[in-house]
mmCIF file of the N, C-alpha and C atoms, coordinates in Angstrom:
data_MODEL
# 
_entry.id   MODEL 
# 
loop_
_atom_site.group_PDB 
_atom_site.id 
_atom_site.type_symbol 
_atom_site.label_atom_id 
_atom_site.label_alt_id 
_atom_site.label_comp_id 
_atom_site.label_asym_id 
_atom_site.label_entity_id 
_atom_site.label_seq_id 
_atom_site.pdbx_PDB_ins_code 
_atom_site.Cartn_x 
_atom_site.Cartn_y 
_atom_site.Cartn_z 
_atom_site.occupancy 
_atom_site.B_iso_or_equiv 
_atom_site.pdbx_formal_charge 
_atom_site.auth_seq_id 
_atom_site.auth_comp_id 
_atom_site.auth_asym_id 
_atom_site.auth_atom_id 
_atom_site.pdbx_PDB_model_num 
ATOM 1   N N  . MET A 1 1  ? 0.827   -1.182  0.000   1.00 0.00 ? 1  MET A N  1 
ATOM 2   C CA . MET A 1 1  ? 0.000   0.000   0.000   1.00 0.00 ? 1  MET A CA 1 
ATOM 3   C C  . MET A 1 1  ? 0.878   1.256   0.000   1.00 0.00 ? 1  MET A C  1 
ATOM 4   N N  . ALA A 1 2  ? 1.993   1.209   0.710   1.00 0.00 ? 2  ALA A N  1 
ATOM 5   C CA . ALA A 1 2  ? 2.875   2.376   0.740   1.00 0.00 ? 2  ALA A CA 1 
ATOM 6   C C  . ALA A 1 2  ? 3.395   2.691   -0.656  1.00 0.00 ? 2  ALA A C  1 
ATOM 7   N N  . ALA A 1 3  ? 3.720   1.649   -1.428  1.00 0.00 ? 3  ALA A N  1 
ATOM 8   C CA . ALA A 1 3  ? 4.207   1.860   -2.790  1.00 0.00 ? 3  ALA A CA 1 
ATOM 9   C C  . ALA A 1 3  ? 3.125   2.484   -3.660  1.00 0.00 ? 3  ALA A C  1 
ATOM 10  N N  . VAL A 1 4  ? 1.899   2.055   -3.484  1.00 0.00 ? 4  VAL A N  1 
ATOM 11  C CA . VAL A 1 4  ? 0.790   2.621   -4.250  1.00 0.00 ? 4  VAL A CA 1 
ATOM 12  C C  . VAL A 1 4  ? 0.607   4.087   -3.868  1.00 0.00 ? 4  VAL A C  1 
ATOM 13  N N  . GLU A 1 5  ? 0.711   4.388   -2.569  1.00 0.00 ? 5  GLU A N  1 
ATOM 14  C CA . GLU A 1 5  ? 0.591   5.777   -2.136  1.00 0.00 ? 5  GLU A CA 1 
ATOM 15  C C  . GLU A 1 5  ? 1.683   6.653   -2.745  1.00 0.00 ? 5  GLU A C  1 
ATOM 16  N N  . ARG A 1 6  ? 2.842   6.053   -3.029  1.00 0.00 ? 6  ARG A N  1 
ATOM 17  C CA . ARG A 1 6  ? 3.933   6.798   -3.670  1.00 0.00 ? 6  ARG A CA 1 
ATOM 18  C C  . ARG A 1 6  ? 3.733   6.924   -5.174  1.00 0.00 ? 6  ARG A C  1 
ATOM 19  N N  . GLY A 1 7  ? 2.703   6.281   -5.727  1.00 0.00 ? 7  GLY A N  1 
ATOM 20  C CA . GLY A 1 7  ? 2.416   6.426   -7.149  1.00 0.00 ? 7  GLY A CA 1 
ATOM 21  C C  . GLY A 1 7  ? 2.609   5.177   -7.978  1.00 0.00 ? 7  GLY A C  1 
ATOM 22  N N  . GLU A 1 8  ? 3.050   4.078   -7.369  1.00 0.00 ? 8  GLU A N  1 
ATOM 23  C CA . GLU A 1 8  ? 3.250   2.847   -8.140  1.00 0.00 ? 8  GLU A CA 1 
ATOM 24  C C  . GLU A 1 8  ? 1.915   2.140   -8.381  1.00 0.00 ? 8  GLU A C  1 
ATOM 25  N N  . ALA A 1 9  ? 1.844   1.413   -9.494  1.00 0.00 ? 9  ALA A N  1 
ATOM 26  C CA . ALA A 1 9  ? 0.658   0.613   -9.822  1.00 0.00 ? 9  ALA A CA 1 
ATOM 27  C C  . ALA A 1 9  ? 1.068   -0.849  -9.850  1.00 0.00 ? 9  ALA A C  1 
ATOM 28  N N  . PHE A 1 10 ? 0.145   -1.720  -9.475  1.00 0.00 ? 10 PHE A N  1 
ATOM 29  C CA . PHE A 1 10 ? 0.421   -3.148  -9.468  1.00 0.00 ? 10 PHE A CA 1 
ATOM 30  C C  . PHE A 1 10 ? -0.645  -3.884  -10.259 1.00 0.00 ? 10 PHE A C  1 
ATOM 31  N N  . CYS A 1 11 ? -0.187  -4.866  -11.034 1.00 0.00 ? 11 CYS A N  1 
ATOM 32  C CA . CYS A 1 11 ? -1.077  -5.711  -11.818 1.00 0.00 ? 11 CYS A CA 1 
ATOM 33  C C  . CYS A 1 11 ? -1.191  -7.051  -11.096 1.00 0.00 ? 11 CYS A C  1 
ATOM 34  N N  . ILE A 1 12 ? -2.413  -7.483  -10.862 1.00 0.00 ? 12 ILE A N  1 
ATOM 35  C CA . ILE A 1 12 ? -2.650  -8.759  -10.189 1.00 0.00 ? 12 ILE A CA 1 
ATOM 36  C C  . ILE A 1 12 ? -3.112  -9.744  -11.263 1.00 0.00 ? 12 ILE A C  1 
ATOM 37  N N  . THR A 1 13 ? -2.426  -10.872 -11.340 1.00 0.00 ? 13 THR A N  1 
ATOM 38  C CA . THR A 1 13 ? -2.728  -11.836 -12.402 1.00 0.00 ? 13 THR A CA 1 
ATOM 39  C C  . THR A 1 13 ? -3.140  -13.186 -11.819 1.00 0.00 ? 13 THR A C  1 
ATOM 40  N N  . ARG A 1 14 ? -3.840  -13.924 -12.637 1.00 0.00 ? 14 ARG A N  1 
ATOM 41  C CA . ARG A 1 14 ? -4.183  -15.313 -12.329 1.00 0.00 ? 14 ARG A CA 1 
ATOM 42  C C  . ARG A 1 14 ? -3.817  -16.110 -13.584 1.00 0.00 ? 14 ARG A C  1 
ATOM 43  N N  . ARG A 1 15 ? -2.858  -16.994 -13.414 1.00 0.00 ? 15 ARG A N  1 
ATOM 44  C CA . ARG A 1 15 ? -2.370  -17.828 -14.540 1.00 0.00 ? 15 ARG A CA 1 
ATOM 45  C C  . ARG A 1 15 ? -1.951  -16.975 -15.737 1.00 0.00 ? 15 ARG A C  1 
ATOM 46  N N  . GLY A 1 16 ? -1.276  -15.871 -15.420 1.00 0.00 ? 16 GLY A N  1 
ATOM 47  C CA . GLY A 1 16 ? -0.742  -15.028 -16.487 1.00 0.00 ? 16 GLY A CA 1 
ATOM 48  C C  . GLY A 1 16 ? -1.729  -14.011 -17.052 1.00 0.00 ? 16 GLY A C  1 
ATOM 49  N N  . GLN A 1 17 ? -2.978  -14.056 -16.634 1.00 0.00 ? 17 GLN A N  1 
ATOM 50  C CA . GLN A 1 17 ? -3.978  -13.107 -17.133 1.00 0.00 ? 17 GLN A CA 1 
ATOM 51  C C  . GLN A 1 17 ? -4.269  -12.053 -16.065 1.00 0.00 ? 17 GLN A C  1 
ATOM 52  N N  . GLU A 1 18 ? -4.264  -10.801 -16.487 1.00 0.00 ? 18 GLU A N  1 
ATOM 53  C CA . GLU A 1 18 ? -4.564  -9.734  -15.543 1.00 0.00 ? 18 GLU A CA 1 
ATOM 54  C C  . GLU A 1 18 ? -6.014  -9.837  -15.076 1.00 0.00 ? 18 GLU A C  1 
ATOM 55  N N  . VAL A 1 19 ? -6.205  -9.826  -13.760 1.00 0.00 ? 19 VAL A N  1 
ATOM 56  C CA . VAL A 1 19 ? -7.562  -9.873  -13.207 1.00 0.00 ? 19 VAL A CA 1 
ATOM 57  C C  . VAL A 1 19 ? -7.901  -8.595  -12.438 1.00 0.00 ? 19 VAL A C  1 
ATOM 58  N N  . ALA A 1 20 ? -6.882  -7.848  -12.030 1.00 0.00 ? 20 ALA A N  1 
ATOM 59  C CA . ALA A 1 20 ? -7.127  -6.607  -11.306 1.00 0.00 ? 20 ALA A CA 1 
ATOM 60  C C  . ALA A 1 20 ? -5.886  -5.734  -11.389 1.00 0.00 ? 20 ALA A C  1 
ATOM 61  N N  . ARG A 1 21 ? -6.102  -4.449  -11.122 1.00 0.00 ? 21 ARG A N  1 
ATOM 62  C CA . ARG A 1 21 ? -4.988  -3.509  -11.106 1.00 0.00 ? 21 ARG A CA 1 
ATOM 63  C C  . ARG A 1 21 ? -5.180  -2.603  -9.900  1.00 0.00 ? 21 ARG A C  1 
ATOM 64  N N  . LEU A 1 22 ? -4.112  -2.450  -9.141  1.00 0.00 ? 22 LEU A N  1 
ATOM 65  C CA . LEU A 1 22 ? -4.119  -1.585  -7.975  1.00 0.00 ? 22 LEU A CA 1 
ATOM 66  C C  . LEU A 1 22 ? -3.334  -0.334  -8.329  1.00 0.00 ? 22 LEU A C  1 
ATOM 67  N N  . THR A 1 23 ? -4.036  0.796   -8.368  1.00 0.00 ? 23 THR A N  1 
ATOM 68  C CA . THR A 1 23 ? -3.405  2.056   -8.746  1.00 0.00 ? 23 THR A CA 1 
ATOM 69  C C  . THR A 1 23 ? -3.737  3.128   -7.719  1.00 0.00 ? 23 THR A C  1 
ATOM 70  N N  . PRO A 1 24 ? -2.906  4.143   -7.640  1.00 0.00 ? 24 PRO A N  1 
ATOM 71  C CA . PRO A 1 24 ? -3.223  5.233   -6.729  1.00 0.00 ? 24 PRO A CA 1 
ATOM 72  C C  . PRO A 1 24 ? -4.464  5.982   -7.198  1.00 0.00 ? 24 PRO A C  1 
ATOM 73  N N  . SER A 1 25 ? -5.183  6.528   -6.253  1.00 0.00 ? 25 SER A N  1 
ATOM 74  C CA . SER A 1 25 ? -6.338  7.342   -6.608  1.00 0.00 ? 25 SER A CA 1 
ATOM 75  C C  . SER A 1 25 ? -5.853  8.618   -7.268  1.00 0.00 ? 25 SER A C  1 
ATOM 76  N N  . PRO A 1 26 ? -6.585  9.097   -8.259  1.00 0.00 ? 26 PRO A N  1 
ATOM 77  C CA . PRO A 1 26 ? -6.165  10.352  -8.890  1.00 0.00 ? 26 PRO A CA 1 
ATOM 78  C C  . PRO A 1 26 ? -6.292  11.503  -7.891  1.00 0.00 ? 26 PRO A C  1 
ATOM 79  N N  . THR A 1 27 ? -5.336  12.399  -7.929  1.00 0.00 ? 27 THR A N  1 
ATOM 80  C CA . THR A 1 27 ? -5.412  13.552  -7.037  1.00 0.00 ? 27 THR A CA 1 
ATOM 81  C C  . THR A 1 27 ? -6.314  14.596  -7.674  1.00 0.00 ? 27 THR A C  1 
ATOM 82  N N  . PRO A 1 28 ? -7.177  15.196  -6.880  1.00 0.00 ? 28 PRO A N  1 
ATOM 83  C CA . PRO A 1 28 ? -8.064  16.198  -7.455  1.00 0.00 ? 28 PRO A CA 1 
ATOM 84  C C  . PRO A 1 28 ? -7.274  17.416  -7.912  1.00 0.00 ? 28 PRO A C  1 
ATOM 85  N N  . GLU A 1 29 ? -7.703  17.979  -9.023  1.00 0.00 ? 29 GLU A N  1 
ATOM 86  C CA . GLU A 1 29 ? -7.053  19.170  -9.535  1.00 0.00 ? 29 GLU A CA 1 
ATOM 87  C C  . GLU A 1 29 ? -7.415  20.343  -8.637  1.00 0.00 ? 29 GLU A C  1 
ATOM 88  N N  . PRO A 1 30 ? -6.465  21.225  -8.374  1.00 0.00 ? 30 PRO A N  1 
ATOM 89  C CA . PRO A 1 30 ? -6.800  22.379  -7.544  1.00 0.00 ? 30 PRO A CA 1 
ATOM 90  C C  . PRO A 1 30 ? -7.855  23.234  -8.240  1.00 0.00 ? 30 PRO A C  1 
ATOM 91  N N  . THR A 1 31 ? -8.808  23.670  -7.473  1.00 0.00 ? 31 THR A N  1 
ATOM 92  C CA . THR A 1 31 ? -9.862  24.514  -8.030  1.00 0.00 ? 31 THR A CA 1 
ATOM 93  C C  . THR A 1 31 ? -9.838  25.858  -7.323  1.00 0.00 ? 31 THR A C  1 
ATOM 94  N N  . ALA A 1 32 ? -10.422 26.813  -7.967  1.00 0.00 ? 32 ALA A N  1 
ATOM 95  C CA . ALA A 1 32 ? -10.521 28.129  -7.347  1.00 0.00 ? 32 ALA A CA 1 
ATOM 96  C C  . ALA A 1 32 ? -11.408 28.018  -6.120  1.00 0.00 ? 32 ALA A C  1 
ATOM 97  N N  . LYS A 1 33 ? -11.080 28.777  -5.110  1.00 0.00 ? 33 LYS A N  1 
ATOM 98  C CA . LYS A 1 33 ? -11.890 28.735  -3.892  1.00 0.00 ? 33 LYS A CA 1 
ATOM 99  C C  . LYS A 1 33 ? -13.302 29.192  -4.213  1.00 0.00 ? 33 LYS A C  1 
ATOM 100 N N  . SER A 1 34 ? -14.244 28.385  -3.798  1.00 0.00 ? 34 SER A N  1 
ATOM 101 C CA . SER A 1 34 ? -15.626 28.808  -3.969  1.00 0.00 ? 34 SER A CA 1 
ATOM 102 C C  . SER A 1 34 ? -16.012 29.627  -2.753  1.00 0.00 ? 34 SER A C  1 
ATOM 103 N N  . PRO A 1 35 ? -16.850 30.630  -2.961  1.00 0.00 ? 35 PRO A N  1 
ATOM 104 C CA . PRO A 1 35 ? -17.253 31.425  -1.797  1.00 0.00 ? 35 PRO A CA 1 
ATOM 105 C C  . PRO A 1 35 ? -18.065 30.559  -0.858  1.00 0.00 ? 35 PRO A C  1 
ATOM 106 N N  . GLY A 1 36 ? -17.619 30.447  0.342   1.00 0.00 ? 36 GLY A N  1 
ATOM 107 C CA . GLY A 1 36 ? -18.297 29.608  1.317   1.00 0.00 ? 36 GLY A CA 1 
ATOM 108 C C  . GLY A 1 36 ? -18.192 30.231  2.690   1.00 0.00 ? 36 GLY A C  1 
ATOM 109 N N  . VAL A 1 37 ? -18.543 29.465  3.670   1.00 0.00 ? 37 VAL A N  1 
ATOM 110 C CA . VAL A 1 37 ? -18.544 29.974  5.037   1.00 0.00 ? 37 VAL A CA 1 
ATOM 111 C C  . VAL A 1 37 ? -17.151 30.431  5.449   1.00 0.00 ? 37 VAL A C  1 
ATOM 112 N N  . GLN A 1 38 ? -16.098 29.715  5.007   1.00 0.00 ? 38 GLN A N  1 
ATOM 113 C CA . GLN A 1 38 ? -14.751 30.062  5.427   1.00 0.00 ? 38 GLN A CA 1 
ATOM 114 C C  . GLN A 1 38 ? -14.331 31.440  4.948   1.00 0.00 ? 38 GLN A C  1 
ATOM 115 N N  . ASN A 1 39 ? -14.962 31.966  3.907   1.00 0.00 ? 39 ASN A N  1 
ATOM 116 C CA . ASN A 1 39 ? -14.584 33.264  3.371   1.00 0.00 ? 39 ASN A CA 1 
ATOM 117 C C  . ASN A 1 39 ? -15.458 34.395  3.902   1.00 0.00 ? 39 ASN A C  1 
ATOM 118 N N  . ARG A 1 40 ? -16.364 34.088  4.782   1.00 0.00 ? 40 ARG A N  1 
ATOM 119 C CA . ARG A 1 40 ? -17.282 35.105  5.273   1.00 0.00 ? 40 ARG A CA 1 
ATOM 120 C C  . ARG A 1 40 ? -16.713 35.837  6.472   1.00 0.00 ? 40 ARG A C  1 
ATOM 121 N N  . LEU A 1 41 ? -17.246 37.008  6.690   1.00 0.00 ? 41 LEU A N  1 
ATOM 122 C CA . LEU A 1 41 ? -16.866 37.786  7.865   1.00 0.00 ? 41 LEU A CA 1 
ATOM 123 C C  . LEU A 1 41 ? -17.454 37.136  9.106   1.00 0.00 ? 41 LEU A C  1 
ATOM 124 N N  . PRO A 1 42 ? -16.859 37.367  10.275  1.00 0.00 ? 42 PRO A N  1 
ATOM 125 C CA . PRO A 1 42 ? -17.367 36.756  11.509  1.00 0.00 ? 42 PRO A CA 1 
ATOM 126 C C  . PRO A 1 42 ? -18.855 37.018  11.750  1.00 0.00 ? 42 PRO A C  1 
ATOM 127 N N  . ALA A 1 43 ? -19.334 38.221  11.460  1.00 0.00 ? 43 ALA A N  1 
ATOM 128 C CA . ALA A 1 43 ? -20.747 38.534  11.674  1.00 0.00 ? 43 ALA A CA 1 
ATOM 129 C C  . ALA A 1 43 ? -21.628 37.701  10.746  1.00 0.00 ? 43 ALA A C  1 
ATOM 130 N N  . GLU A 1 44 ? -21.178 37.498  9.506   1.00 0.00 ? 44 GLU A N  1 
ATOM 131 C CA . GLU A 1 44 ? -21.949 36.674  8.563   1.00 0.00 ? 44 GLU A CA 1 
ATOM 132 C C  . GLU A 1 44 ? -21.964 35.219  9.012   1.00 0.00 ? 44 GLU A C  1 
ATOM 133 N N  . LYS A 1 45 ? -20.830 34.736  9.526   1.00 0.00 ? 45 LYS A N  1 
ATOM 134 C CA . LYS A 1 45 ? -20.774 33.362  10.024  1.00 0.00 ? 45 LYS A CA 1 
ATOM 135 C C  . LYS A 1 45 ? -21.739 33.185  11.187  1.00 0.00 ? 45 LYS A C  1 
ATOM 136 N N  . ALA A 1 46 ? -21.772 34.151  12.094  1.00 0.00 ? 46 ALA A N  1 
ATOM 137 C CA . ALA A 1 46 ? -22.663 34.069  13.254  1.00 0.00 ? 46 ALA A CA 1 
ATOM 138 C C  . ALA A 1 46 ? -24.120 34.063  12.814  1.00 0.00 ? 46 ALA A C  1 
ATOM 139 N N  . ALA A 1 47 ? -24.456 34.916  11.836  1.00 0.00 ? 47 ALA A N  1 
ATOM 140 C CA . ALA A 1 47 ? -25.833 34.966  11.346  1.00 0.00 ? 47 ALA A CA 1 
ATOM 141 C C  . ALA A 1 47 ? -26.210 33.652  10.678  1.00 0.00 ? 47 ALA A C  1 
ATOM 142 N N  . LEU A 1 48 ? -25.296 33.084  9.902   1.00 0.00 ? 48 LEU A N  1 
ATOM 143 C CA . LEU A 1 48 ? -25.558 31.811  9.248   1.00 0.00 ? 48 LEU A CA 1 
ATOM 144 C C  . LEU A 1 48 ? -25.750 30.711  10.279  1.00 0.00 ? 48 LEU A C  1 
ATOM 145 N N  . ALA A 1 49 ? -24.904 30.674  11.294  1.00 0.00 ? 49 ALA A N  1 
ATOM 146 C CA . ALA A 1 49 ? -25.030 29.663  12.343  1.00 0.00 ? 49 ALA A CA 1 
ATOM 147 C C  . ALA A 1 49 ? -26.352 29.802  13.071  1.00 0.00 ? 49 ALA A C  1 
ATOM 148 N N  . ALA A 1 50 ? -26.769 31.031  13.345  1.00 0.00 ? 50 ALA A N  1 
ATOM 149 C CA . ALA A 1 50 ? -28.042 31.257  14.037  1.00 0.00 ? 50 ALA A CA 1 
ATOM 150 C C  . ALA A 1 50 ? -29.207 30.790  13.184  1.00 0.00 ? 50 ALA A C  1 
ATOM 151 N N  . SER A 1 51 ? -29.165 31.081  11.877  1.00 0.00 ? 51 SER A N  1 
ATOM 152 C CA . SER A 1 51 ? -30.277 30.659  11.013  1.00 0.00 ? 51 SER A CA 1 
ATOM 153 C C  . SER A 1 51 ? -30.311 29.139  10.875  1.00 0.00 ? 51 SER A C  1 
ATOM 154 N N  . LEU A 1 52 ? -29.138 28.509  10.819  1.00 0.00 ? 52 LEU A N  1 
ATOM 155 C CA . LEU A 1 52 ? -29.106 27.046  10.747  1.00 0.00 ? 52 LEU A CA 1 
ATOM 156 C C  . LEU A 1 52 ? -29.616 26.436  12.050  1.00 0.00 ? 52 LEU A C  1 
ATOM 157 N N  . GLY A 1 53 ? -29.232 27.030  13.173  1.00 0.00 ? 53 GLY A N  1 
ATOM 158 C CA . GLY A 1 53 ? -29.713 26.549  14.459  1.00 0.00 ? 53 GLY A CA 1 
ATOM 159 C C  . GLY A 1 53 ? -31.220 26.654  14.567  1.00 0.00 ? 53 GLY A C  1 
ATOM 160 N N  . GLU A 1 54 ? -31.772 27.758  14.087  1.00 0.00 ? 54 GLU A N  1 
ATOM 161 C CA . GLU A 1 54 ? -33.229 27.933  14.119  1.00 0.00 ? 54 GLU A CA 1 
ATOM 162 C C  . GLU A 1 54 ? -33.912 26.898  13.228  1.00 0.00 ? 54 GLU A C  1 
ATOM 163 N N  . ARG A 1 55 ? -33.341 26.620  12.079  1.00 0.00 ? 55 ARG A N  1 
ATOM 164 C CA . ARG A 1 55 ? -33.919 25.622  11.166  1.00 0.00 ? 55 ARG A CA 1 
ATOM 165 C C  . ARG A 1 55 ? -33.917 24.241  11.815  1.00 0.00 ? 55 ARG A C  1 
ATOM 166 N N  . VAL A 1 56 ? -32.845 23.903  12.513  1.00 0.00 ? 56 VAL A N  1 
ATOM 167 C CA . VAL A 1 56 ? -32.776 22.612  13.210  1.00 0.00 ? 56 VAL A CA 1 
ATOM 168 C C  . VAL A 1 56 ? -33.869 22.542  14.276  1.00 0.00 ? 56 VAL A C  1 
ATOM 169 N N  . ARG A 1 57 ? -34.040 23.632  15.040  1.00 0.00 ? 57 ARG A N  1 
ATOM 170 C CA . ARG A 1 57 ? -35.092 23.645  16.064  1.00 0.00 ? 57 ARG A CA 1 
ATOM 171 C C  . ARG A 1 57 ? -36.472 23.461  15.449  1.00 0.00 ? 57 ARG A C  1 
ATOM 172 N N  . GLN A 1 58 ? -36.723 24.098  14.303  1.00 0.00 ? 58 GLN A N  1 
ATOM 173 C CA . GLN A 1 58 ? -38.008 23.941  13.617  1.00 0.00 ? 58 GLN A CA 1 
ATOM 174 C C  . GLN A 1 58 ? -38.234 22.497  13.196  1.00 0.00 ? 58 GLN A C  1 
ATOM 175 N N  . LEU A 1 59 ? -37.203 21.883  12.641  1.00 0.00 ? 59 LEU A N  1 
ATOM 176 C CA . LEU A 1 59 ? -37.333 20.495  12.197  1.00 0.00 ? 59 LEU A CA 1 
ATOM 177 C C  . LEU A 1 59 ? -37.524 19.552  13.384  1.00 0.00 ? 59 LEU A C  1 
ATOM 178 N N  . GLU A 1 60 ? -36.836 19.808  14.488  1.00 0.00 ? 60 GLU A N  1 
ATOM 179 C CA . GLU A 1 60 ? -37.017 18.977  15.676  1.00 0.00 ? 60 GLU A CA 1 
ATOM 180 C C  . GLU A 1 60 ? -38.448 19.093  16.209  1.00 0.00 ? 60 GLU A C  1 
ATOM 181 N N  . ALA A 1 61 ? -39.016 20.305  16.181  1.00 0.00 ? 61 ALA A N  1 
ATOM 182 C CA . ALA A 1 61 ? -40.392 20.502  16.643  1.00 0.00 ? 61 ALA A CA 1 
ATOM 183 C C  . ALA A 1 61 ? -41.371 19.733  15.758  1.00 0.00 ? 61 ALA A C  1 
ATOM 184 N N  . ARG A 1 62 ? -41.152 19.764  14.453  1.00 0.00 ? 62 ARG A N  1 
ATOM 185 C CA . ARG A 1 62 ? -42.016 19.002  13.535  1.00 0.00 ? 62 ARG A CA 1 
ATOM 186 C C  . ARG A 1 62 ? -41.909 17.513  13.799  1.00 0.00 ? 62 ARG A C  1 
ATOM 187 N N  . LEU A 1 63 ? -40.696 17.050  14.042  1.00 0.00 ? 63 LEU A N  1 
ATOM 188 C CA . LEU A 1 63 ? -40.485 15.636  14.322  1.00 0.00 ? 63 LEU A CA 1 
ATOM 189 C C  . LEU A 1 63 ? -41.188 15.224  15.606  1.00 0.00 ? 63 LEU A C  1 
ATOM 190 N N  . ASP A 1 64 ? -41.117 16.084  16.636  1.00 0.00 ? 64 ASP A N  1 
ATOM 191 C CA . ASP A 1 64 ? -41.809 15.794  17.889  1.00 0.00 ? 64 ASP A CA 1 
ATOM 192 C C  . ASP A 1 64 ? -43.316 15.664  17.662  1.00 0.00 ? 64 ASP A C  1 
ATOM 193 N N  . LYS A 1 65 ? -43.882 16.575  16.864  1.00 0.00 ? 65 LYS A N  1 
ATOM 194 C CA . LYS A 1 65 ? -45.320 16.530  16.575  1.00 0.00 ? 65 LYS A CA 1 
ATOM 195 C C  . LYS A 1 65 ? -45.684 15.245  15.839  1.00 0.00 ? 65 LYS A C  1 
ATOM 196 N N  . LEU A 1 66 ? -44.872 14.902  14.844  1.00 0.00 ? 66 LEU A N  1 
ATOM 197 C CA . LEU A 1 66 ? -45.152 13.694  14.064  1.00 0.00 ? 66 LEU A CA 1 
ATOM 198 C C  . LEU A 1 66 ? -45.028 12.437  14.917  1.00 0.00 ? 66 LEU A C  1 
ATOM 199 N N  . SER A 1 67 ? -44.007 12.371  15.743  1.00 0.00 ? 67 SER A N  1 
ATOM 200 C CA . SER A 1 67 ? -43.813 11.164  16.539  1.00 0.00 ? 67 SER A CA 1 
ATOM 201 C C  . SER A 1 67 ? -44.883 11.028  17.612  1.00 0.00 ? 67 SER A C  1 
ATOM 202 N N  . SER A 1 68 ? -45.396 12.142  18.132  1.00 0.00 ? 68 SER A N  1 
ATOM 203 C CA . SER A 1 68 ? -46.455 12.046  19.138  1.00 0.00 ? 68 SER A CA 1 
ATOM 204 C C  . SER A 1 68 ? -47.786 11.661  18.500  1.00 0.00 ? 68 SER A C  1 
ATOM 205 N N  . ALA A 1 69 ? -47.947 11.888  17.199  1.00 0.00 ? 69 ALA A N  1 
ATOM 206 C CA . ALA A 1 69 ? -49.178 11.528  16.510  1.00 0.00 ? 69 ALA A CA 1 
ATOM 207 C C  . ALA A 1 69 ? -49.212 10.060  16.112  1.00 0.00 ? 69 ALA A C  1 
ATOM 208 N N  . LEU A 1 70 ? -48.073 9.411   16.141  1.00 0.00 ? 70 LEU A N  1 
ATOM 209 C CA . LEU A 1 70 ? -48.015 7.990   15.761  1.00 0.00 ? 70 LEU A CA 1 
ATOM 210 C C  . LEU A 1 70 ? -48.541 7.113   16.904  1.00 0.00 ? 70 LEU A C  1 
ATOM 211 N N  . PRO A 1 71 ? -49.195 6.001   16.565  1.00 0.00 ? 71 PRO A N  1 
ATOM 212 C CA . PRO A 1 71 ? -49.642 5.095   17.629  1.00 0.00 ? 71 PRO A CA 1 
ATOM 213 C C  . PRO A 1 71 ? -48.432 4.443   18.283  1.00 0.00 ? 71 PRO A C  1 
ATOM 214 N N  . PRO A 1 72 ? -48.550 4.101   19.559  1.00 0.00 ? 72 PRO A N  1 
ATOM 215 C CA . PRO A 1 72 ? -47.418 3.438   20.225  1.00 0.00 ? 72 PRO A CA 1 
ATOM 216 C C  . PRO A 1 72 ? -47.138 2.092   19.584  1.00 0.00 ? 72 PRO A C  1 
ATOM 217 N N  . THR A 1 73 ? -45.883 1.717   19.592  1.00 0.00 ? 73 THR A N  1 
ATOM 218 C CA . THR A 1 73 ? -45.503 0.439   18.994  1.00 0.00 ? 73 THR A CA 1 
ATOM 219 C C  . THR A 1 73 ? -45.697 -0.674  20.020  1.00 0.00 ? 73 THR A C  1 
ATOM 220 N N  . ASP A 1 74 ? -45.924 -1.866  19.503  1.00 0.00 ? 74 ASP A N  1 
ATOM 221 C CA . ASP A 1 74 ? -46.110 -3.054  20.357  1.00 0.00 ? 74 ASP A CA 1 
ATOM 222 C C  . ASP A 1 74 ? -44.745 -3.510  20.825  1.00 0.00 ? 74 ASP A C  1 
ATOM 223 N N  . GLN A 1 75 ? -44.462 -3.398  22.099  1.00 0.00 ? 75 GLN A N  1 
ATOM 224 C CA . GLN A 1 75 ? -43.172 -3.792  22.663  1.00 0.00 ? 75 GLN A CA 1 
ATOM 225 C C  . GLN A 1 75 ? -43.250 -5.214  23.203  1.00 0.00 ? 75 GLN A C  1 
ATOM 226 N N  . ARG A 1 76 ? -42.885 -6.189  22.418  1.00 0.00 ? 76 ARG A N  1 
ATOM 227 C CA . ARG A 1 76 ? -42.932 -7.585  22.874  1.00 0.00 ? 76 ARG A CA 1 
ATOM 228 C C  . ARG A 1 76 ? -41.584 -8.051  23.268  1.00 0.00 ? 76 ARG A C  1 
# 
């Protein structure tokens, strides 16, 4: 595995016929930074975190309502 990590490829054969090849994974090409949370100002990050937190609370409340509306399960 260390050799593969260094870039070597290995051919696995059965009776002289190739059945598999072990190669390193291709490295992703560098891409331009996409605008994301890491590029935001601290105030924008805080606002985003607050809105995400509120969304989670809303979803949890909906889940609580749905689960309380379900009939109890038979615990055998």
